N, C-alpha and C positions, 0 to 999 in steps of 0.2 A: 174168239175166245175167251174165256173165262176167266180175268186175272187170280181169281182166287177160286179154287177145288175145295168143296165141303163135302163131307159123308162122315156118317154117324155107325157104328159098330159095338154093340157091348156096352153100351150106357155111354162111350166116349166120340166126342168128336173130335174129327181130323180134320184141319183148317190147313192148307198149304196155300202159298203162295206161289203163284203159276205165272213167273216170269223170266225163266231161266236163260234166255237169249240176253236179256239185261241182268243178269245175277242176285234176280227177283227185288227189282229196284222198285220206290214207291211212287209212281205217277198219280195224280189225281183221281182218274179214273177206279186206279188198284184200292185206293184208300176209300173211296165211296163204296166199292164193292165189300172191300172189308167190315166196315162200319154195320153194311147191313147186316152181315153172317153174324157178325158178335150180339147186335141187338137181338137175331132171332136165339141164339144160345141163352141168354140171360133170360129168356122167356118159356124156354124148352126145359120143362121137369125132368123130363127123360137123360138130359144130357149130366152126368154125373163131374168128368172132368175133360177139360179140351189138350190137346197136344197140338202145338202150332209147329210147322218146318217150312222149309223151301223144297219146290222142284227143281230135280235136276242132282248134281253130286258137287258143283263148284260152290252155290252159295244159300245159305238160310236167306239172308238180303244182303246188301252192299249198300243201302240204305237209301236217300232220297236220290229221282231218276234227275240227276244232272242236266241232262241231254232238254226235259223237259224245264226245267229248273230257267235255264239258259234264256228262253223264248218268252219267261214270262216277266210282267211290268211289277213294281214294286206290290199293287198291291193284290195280283195273283198269286205272289210269293207268298204274303201274309194269310192268307186263303189256304193255302197248301200246308204251311206250319202249324196252324191250328186246326186242320182237319187229323195230321198224325198226329199233334197233340194229344187230342180229343178220342180218338178211336184207339189209340195206346193207354190212354186213361180207364178207357170205358172196358177194356180186355183185365187190367189190374182189376178191378172194380165188380167182374164177373162174380159170381157168387160160388160159382165151378174152383177148384183147383184148376189150373193152368201151367201145362209144362213147355217148356221151350227145347225142341229136338236140334239141335244147331248141328247142321250136315257140312256145313263147310263157312265162307268168308260171311262174316256177322260187324259191318260196318256202321257207324254214325246213324242213324235210324231204323237200320238194322241188328244192332245191338242194344238200341232202347228200347223195340220193342221184344227184347230177350228180358230185358230187365224187368218190364213189366210183366213180365209172367212169374209166378210163384216158384217154380223151377228148372234149371237149365241143366240139358245132359248134351253132352257134344263129342262129337267125333275126333280122335288125337289132332286129324289135319287139319282142323278146325283155327281161325283166326278172329279177334274179334279189338275194337275197341273205339270209341269217339274220337273219329279222327278229323271232325269239323274245323277245329283252329286251321288246318291244314289249308281248307278252303275257306277262309278269313270271315268264318260263321261260326255260330256256338254250338251244343247241341241242344235242339227245339222242341225235344218232344218226350222230354222229362231224363233225361242222361244226367244231367248238373244235381239233380234230385235224390235220384233212385241209387244212382253209383254211392256217391258220399256214405247214403244211409246201409249201405249192403256192405263196403269194406272198410270205411272209414275216410275222415274228410282229406287229410293230407296224403293217401296214397290215390284216391280219385281225383285229385286236380293235380298231381303228376301224372296220370294218365291222360286225364283231360287235355291239359298246358301244351302236352307234349305232342298229343294226337297219336300217342305208340299202340301200335298196333303186338297183341301179346297172342300166344299159342297156348291151348287150350292145358296144358302141362300146369302153366303160371295160371291161369286164370282158375282154377283149380284148388292150387295153393292159394291163390286169394281170400276163397270162398267164392265167389264167382258163380263156379258148376258146381251142381250138387254132384255129379259124377262125370268121366270120361269113358267111353263107351267104343268099341272098334265098328267102321261104319257100318257094315253087316247086321250090325246088333243093336243100331242106335234106336229101328224103331221099336223091339224087342223090350230094348231097355227101359224105353218110355211107356211102355205099356204094361210090364210089368209094376212099377211103380203105381200106374195108372191103377191097376189095378189091386193092389195093394189099399187104396182108398175106396174104390167101389165095393167091397165089400162090407164096409161099415155104413151106418146110417147118415144117410145124404144130407139131413137138416145139421143134424150134429157136425159134420165135415165143414159144412160152409157156415155155420156159426163160431166155431172154431176158428177158421181163415178169418173171419169178420173180426172177431176179436184181437185177434195178432196183428194185424194190419191196421186199426184204428188205435190198438194201443200202442203200437211204436213212435206214435208222435206224439203222446201223451203222455203226462205227469204218472208215477205208479201207481198213486190213489186213484185217480180218473180213468187210469187203465185197470183195474181191479173192477171198477164200476160198470165199465164198458164188460168184461167178462162177466158179470154179476147179472147184466139185464142180457146178456147174448144164452146164458142157462137159463134165462127164467120162459125164455121162449122156448125150448128144447122140452122143460117139463109137461104141459100139456097133450104132445107129439104122441100118436099109435106108436110109433116106431120106439118110442123109448118104453113103452109098455109091451111089448113085442120083446125087445130083447129082457125085457124080467121074465116075461112066460118061455121063454127059449131057453134060459138060463134053469129056470125051476123043469123043464121038462128035459135037459139034457140035449137040445139040438141046434141046429146053427140058425139063427136069426133071419127073417123076411124081411127087410127093409123095405116101404114104399114112396119114402121120402113124403109121408103124412104126420 
């Protein structure tokens, strides 16, 4: 059985963690398979948005597979931690926008996966949290860095050091989630957001994402320089000229990502 299910439809990539019997936890094989899928998405010019979710109705992902982790020596634990950190960084670094469809529990590494995505939409029943200190470890796949950047250091530190599990409504108030939606409309809501992006110039979408991501970690003047360079990438594209022609001809543009 594949631990990752991959599908493409209407220029959207669907990535599903497929270990529902283990609450979609990450063992090493799942991480290897996910890394391969992400690498293929990166190279696929036909994909404009990525939606990530978990199989079944209980969990998005409950994090690292602790049953596997218990059997590993220190060297293999380091291997697994590096693998999960690297693959989540590669998801964050995808040029395409990414949406986490949080269909249930998102704890530890599962929450870190959601934080590595650009957008997060959850069902009301979802619970999430960086619970690692309750296992005498710390978040090791980006949680200590991405959560403070999202909601501020004081609140992030509170959630991390207490291993608190929060519900979707609180996560929405904190700014972790973009939206909360009924379980039977979760995928539809994610597709609606994706569709609002796929109708626009894909290269412009990618450069705008790049400018925001890179600009958030530097001073304003450096960020403005990043934005200027990102804009310059767009100027010679066929899509930019197509937008101008479509405007003049009073029609919808047809963007090719060129």
